[in-house]
C-alpha positions in Angstrom: 0.0 0.0 0.0 3.0 2.3 0.7 3.9 2.3 -3.0 0.5 3.6 -4.1 0.2 7.4 -4.0 -2.7 9.1 -2.1 -4.3 10.2 -5.4 -4.9 6.5 -6.2 -7.1 6.1 -3.0 -8.9 9.4 -3.6 -9.8 8.2 -7.1 -10.7 4.7 -5.7 -13.1 6.4 -3.3 -14.7 8.3 -6.1 -15.1 5.1 -8.1 -16.7 3.5 -5.0 -19.3 6.2 -4.5 -20.3 6.3 -8.1 -20.6 2.5 -8.1 -23.1 3.1 -5.2 -25.0 5.8 -7.1 -25.3 4.0 -10.5 -24.5 0.4 -9.7 -28.1 -0.4 -8.7 -29.1 0.1 -12.3 -27.0 -3.0 -13.1 -29.1 -5.1 -10.7 -32.4 -3.4 -11.1 -34.2 -6.5 -12.5 -33.0 -8.4 -9.4 -34.3 -5.7 -7.1 -37.7 -5.7 -8.8 -38.0 -9.5 -8.4 -36.6 -9.5 -4.9 -39.1 -7.0 -3.5 -42.0 -7.4 -5.9 -42.0 -3.8 -7.0 -42.6 -2.0 -10.3 -39.9 -0.7 -12.6 -41.0 2.9 -11.9 -40.7 2.3 -8.1 -37.2 0.8 -8.6 -36.2 3.8 -10.7 -36.5 5.9 -7.6 -33.4 4.3 -6.2 -31.4 6.5 -8.7 -33.8 9.4 -8.7 -33.9 9.8 -4.9 -30.1 9.7 -4.8 -29.8 12.5 -7.4 -32.5 14.7 -5.9 -31.0 14.5 -2.4 -27.6 15.7 -3.8 -29.2 18.4 -5.9 -31.3 19.8 -3.0 -28.9 19.4 -0.1 -25.4 19.1 -1.6 -24.2 22.8 -1.3 -25.5 23.2 2.2 -23.9 19.9 3.4 -20.5 20.9 1.8 -20.7 24.3 3.4 -21.3 22.7 6.9 -18.6 20.1 6.4 -16.0 22.8 5.4 -15.7 23.6 9.1 -14.2 20.2 10.0 -11.0 18.4 9.4 -10.8 17.5 5.7 -9.1 14.0 6.1 -11.5 13.1 8.9 -14.6 14.0 6.8 -13.2 11.9 3.9 -12.7 8.9 6.1 -16.2 9.3 7.8 -17.8 9.5 4.3 -16.0 6.3 3.1 -17.0 4.5 6.3 -20.7 5.5 5.7 -20.5 4.3 2.0 -19.0 1.0 3.1 -21.5 0.4 6.0 -24.5 1.3 4.0 -23.5 -1.0 1.2 -23.3 -3.9 3.6 -26.7 -3.1 5.1 -28.2 -2.7 1.6 -27.1 -6.2 0.7 -29.4 -7.6 3.4 -32.2 -5.0 3.4 -35.4 -6.7 4.5 -37.7 -4.5 2.5 -37.7 -2.0 -0.4 -38.5 0.8 2.0 -35.4 0.0 4.0 -33.3 0.0 0.9 -34.7 3.4 -0.1 -33.9 4.9 3.3 -30.4 3.4 3.1 -30.0 5.2 -0.3 -30.4 8.6 1.4 -27.4 8.2 3.7 -24.7 7.9 1.0 -26.4 10.6 -1.0 -25.9 13.0 2.0 -22.2 12.2 2.1 -21.6 12.0 -1.6 -21.2 15.8 -2.2 -19.0 16.1 0.9 -16.6 13.3 -0.3 -16.6 14.6 -3.9 -15.9 18.2 -2.9 -13.2 17.5 -0.3 -11.6 14.8 -2.5 -11.1 17.3 -5.3 -9.6 19.9 -3.0 -7.4 17.2 -1.3 -6.2 16.0 -4.8 -5.3 19.5 -5.7 -3.4 20.0 -2.5 -1.1 17.1 -3.3 0.4 18.8 -6.4 2.1 22.1 -7.2 -0.2 24.9 -8.3 0.7 24.5 -11.9 -0.3 20.9 -11.9 -3.7 21.3 -10.2 -5.7 20.4 -13.4 -3.6 17.3 -13.9 -4.4 16.2 -10.3 -8.1 16.8 -10.9 -7.9 14.7 -14.1 -6.3 11.8 -12.1 -9.0 12.0 -9.5 -11.7 12.1 -12.2 -10.5 8.8 -13.6 -12.2 7.2 -10.5 -15.4 9.2 -11.2 -15.6 8.3 -14.9 -14.9 4.6 -14.3 -17.5 4.5 -11.6 -20.1 6.3 -13.8 -19.4 4.1 -16.8 -18.3 0.7 -15.4 -20.4 0.7 -12.2 -23.5 -0.6 -14.0 -21.9 -3.5 -16.0 -19.7 -4.4 -13.0 -22.5 -4.9 -10.5 -24.5 -6.7 -13.2 -21.7 -9.1 -13.8 -20.9 -9.7 -10.1 -24.5 -10.4 -9.3 -24.7 -12.8 -12.3 -21.5 -14.6 -11.4 -21.9 -14.7 -7.6 -25.0 -13.3 -6.0 -27.2 -10.2 -5.5 -25.6 -9.5 -2.1 -22.1 -9.7 -3.7 -22.8 -6.7 -5.9 -23.4 -4.5 -2.8 -20.5 -6.1 -0.9 -18.2 -5.2 -3.8 -19.1 -1.6 -3.3 -18.4 -2.0 0.5 -14.9 -3.4 -0.1 -14.0 -0.8 -2.6 -14.8 2.1 -0.2 -13.3 0.3 2.7 -10.0 -0.1 0.8 -10.1 3.5 -0.2 -10.6 4.5 3.4 -7.7 2.4 4.7 -5.5 3.8 2.0 -6.3 7.4 2.7 -5.9 6.8 6.5 -2.3 5.8 5.9 -1.3 7.7 2.8 -3.1 11.1 2.8 -1.3 13.8 4.7 -3.4 15.3 7.5 -2.6 18.9 6.4 -4.1 21.9 8.1 -7.0 23.4 6.2 -7.9 27.1 5.9 -11.4 27.5 7.2 -13.4 30.3 5.6 -16.5 31.7 7.4 -19.9 30.7 6.0 -20.5 34.3 5.0 -17.3 34.5 2.9 -18.2 31.2 1.1 -21.8 32.3 0.4 -20.5 35.6 -1.0 -19.4 33.8 -4.2 -23.1 33.5 -5.1 -23.1 37.3 -5.8 -21.0 36.7 -8.9 -22.8 36.9 -12.2 -19.9 35.2 -13.9 -20.2 32.2 -11.6 -23.9 31.8 -12.4 -23.1 31.8 -16.2 -20.6 29.1 -15.5 -23.2 27.2 -13.5 -25.6 27.5 -16.4 -23.1 26.2 -18.9 -22.4 23.2 -16.6 -26.1 22.4 -16.3 -26.5 22.6 -20.1 -23.4 20.4 -20.8 -24.6 17.7 -18.5 -28.0 17.9 -20.0 -26.4 17.4 -23.4 -24.3 14.5 -22.0 -27.2 12.6 -20.4 -29.8 13.3 -23.1 -28.0 10.5 -24.9 -26.1 8.5 -22.2 -29.3 8.0 -20.1 -30.6 6.0 -23.0 -27.3 4.5 -24.2 -28.2 0.9 -23.6 -31.6 1.2 -25.3 -30.0 3.1 -28.2 -27.3 0.6 -28.8 -29.5 -2.4 -28.7 -32.6 -1.1 -30.5 -31.5 1.7 -32.8 -28.2 0.1 -34.0 -29.5 -3.5 -33.6 -26.3 -4.5 -31.7 -26.8 -7.8 -29.9 -27.0 -7.9 -26.1 -23.5 -9.3 -25.3 -21.8 -6.7 -27.5 -23.8 -3.8 -25.9 -22.0 -4.5 -22.6 -18.6 -4.6 -24.4 -19.3 -1.3 -26.2 -20.1 0.3 -22.8 -16.8 -0.8 -21.5 -15.1 0.6 -24.6 -17.0 3.8 -24.0 -15.5 3.8 -20.5 -12.0 3.3 -21.8 -12.5 6.2 -24.2 -13.8 8.3 -21.3 -10.6 7.7 -19.2 -8.4 8.8 -22.2 -10.7 11.8 -22.9 -10.5 13.0 -19.3 -6.7 12.8 -19.2 -6.4 14.6 -22.6 -8.9 17.3 -21.5 -6.8 17.9 -18.4 -3.7 18.6 -20.5 -5.7 20.9 -22.9 -7.2 22.8 -19.9 -3.7 23.4 -18.7 -2.9 25.1 -22.0 -6.1 27.1 -22.6 -9.1 26.7 -20.3 -11.5 28.9 -22.2 -10.8 27.4 -25.6 -11.0 23.8 -24.2 -14.3 24.6 -22.5 -15.8 26.1 -25.6 -14.6 23.3 -27.7 -16.1 20.6 -25.5 -19.8 21.0 -26.4 -18.9 21.3 -30.0 -17.0 17.9 -29.9 -19.9 16.4 -28.0 -22.3 17.5 -30.7 -20.0 16.1 -33.3 -20.1 12.7 -31.5 -23.9 12.7 -31.7 -23.8 13.7 -35.4 -21.4 10.8 -36.1 -23.7 8.4 -34.1 -26.7 9.6 -36.2 -24.9 9.2 -39.5 -22.9 6.1 -38.9 -24.4 4.2 -36.0 -25.1 0.7 -37.1 -24.7 -3.0 -36.3 -21.2 -3.0 -37.8 -18.9 -3.9 -34.8 -15.7 -2.2 -36.0 -17.4 1.1 -36.7 -19.3 1.1 -33.4 -16.1 0.4 -31.5 -14.5 3.6 -33.0 -17.7 5.6 -32.5 -18.0 4.5 -28.8 -14.3 5.4 -28.1 -14.9 8.9 -29.5 -18.3 9.3 -27.9 -16.8 8.1 -24.5 -14.0 10.6 -24.8 -16.3 13.5 -25.7 -18.9 12.5 -23.0 -16.6 11.8 -20.0 -14.2 14.7 -20.6 -17.2 16.9 -19.7 -16.6 15.9 -16.1 -13.3 17.7 -15.7 -14.1 20.5 -18.2 -17.2 21.5 -16.3 -15.6 21.1 -12.8 -12.6 23.3 -13.7 -14.8 25.8 -15.5 -17.1 26.3 -12.5 -14.6 26.1 -9.6 -12.1 28.4 -11.3 -14.6 31.2 -11.0 -14.5 30.9 -7.2 -11.0 29.9 -6.1 -11.5 31.6 -2.7 -14.1 29.0 -1.7 -13.1 25.7 -3.5 -15.1 23.3 -1.3 -18.4 25.3 -1.5 -17.9 25.9 -5.3 -17.4 22.1 -5.8 -20.5 21.5 -3.7 -22.4 23.8 -6.1 -20.9 21.9 -9.0 -22.0 18.5 -7.8 -25.6 19.8 -7.1 -26.0 21.5 -10.4 -24.6 18.7 -12.6 -27.2 16.4 -11.0 -29.8 19.0 -12.1 -28.3 18.7 -15.6 -28.6 14.9 -15.5 -32.3 15.2 -14.5 -33.1 17.9 -17.1 -31.3 16.1 -19.9 -32.8 12.6 -19.3 -36.4 14.0 -18.9 -36.3 16.4 -21.9 -34.7 13.7 -24.0 -37.5 11.4 -23.1 -39.9 13.9 -24.7 -37.9 14.0 -27.9 -37.8 10.2 -28.0 -41.6 10.1 -27.6 -42.0 12.4 -30.5 -39.1 11.4 -32.8 -38.0 7.9 -31.7 -34.6 7.1 -30.2 -32.8 9.3 -32.7 -34.5 12.2 -31.0 -32.1 11.8 -28.1 -29.2 12.7 -30.4 -31.1 15.8 -31.5 -31.9 16.8 -27.9 -28.2 16.3 -26.9 -27.1 18.4 -29.8 -29.5 21.3 -29.0 -28.3 21.3 -25.3 -24.7 21.3 -26.5 -25.4 24.3 -28.8 -27.0 26.2 -25.9 -24.0 25.4 -23.7 -21.5 26.7 -26.3 -23.6 29.9 -26.6 -23.6 30.4 -22.8 -19.9 29.9 -22.6 -19.4 32.4 -25.4 -21.7 34.9 -23.7 -19.8 34.5 -20.4 -16.5 35.2 -22.2 -17.9 38.2 -23.9 -19.4 39.7 -20.8 -16.4 38.9 -18.5 -13.4 38.9 -20.9 -10.9 39.7 -18.2 -11.9 36.9 -15.9 -12.2 34.4 -18.7 -9.0 35.2 -20.5 -6.9 32.8 -18.6 -4.8 30.3 -20.6 -3.1 28.1 -18.0 -2.9 27.4 -14.4 -0.7 29.7 -12.4 -1.8 32.6 -14.7 -5.2 33.0 -13.2 
């Protein structure tokens, strides 16, 4: 364990919490059968998690900022691990739903403090690189959490899927306990942190983040259905393509980190354009041809997942004086974007079929690009930053 850097365990914890958030999707049929509930009821396991984060995330992060950072990270991971064990043996669906609320309360706390802790491990000029490394855990959890829990439940048992999440978070906690320095943190007053909400530039950045995530999840929320129905890819290959999507996402995040280091504004403006291009390629060339779909999913994964680090840097860079609270705002508003994108895309699909999700994603991407351009036009001095250390 000593040879592994602390950033590894930070990323592992992020992987663990996103496995908790999205992993239930991989075992949803088993949950429905186990508790005798409807699909709509089971869907609330994800919906309640996201709503809790969106409503309470910033407040919880604000309150947690007064406590020792390392201690709060360890408490969060302990909660994630314990809740996963209890969820494996929940006697009723109501109990499982209540247990979903607990990790949702600590999710924004861990995410925010983990990003700040990751940045503190590196020199100022390498902060974006540190964030990119941490986001590897996030992207892997978001993309691989579903197929992993599905596979584990199929190979072993329903309970094993939850216990896997417990072990991941426990390992991350043990690693951070031994490897993360217990550095003193500068505690800002609540008033100074809340003061960032008076910034018009920050709210434009928030709007861009919501729109980018709406664009991302307009399509990704229906990825499995799109690949299986629209392109006629057979079921085993759908899972493989989602893993390839994840591999492209890891590469995209790391590349985006390097590009953000060189020119933050240009990279942020380019992202929704590249995302829209991925949707155009899917519309034009999406088919049952395996080779072509592998290439498309690699590009789509890179364009989609790079949105994580692009939006996080874009929002938090506008409020460097309150990084924890700014990251709390980020995690709350991107969950709003997920909800908006998936709901509105559903309307497009009802009207136009599954291809409507691509149109919806493209429209949200265009609105995001316009919002970023407006922000740069209204606040050119604050936006004209090319690399870290020059801010």
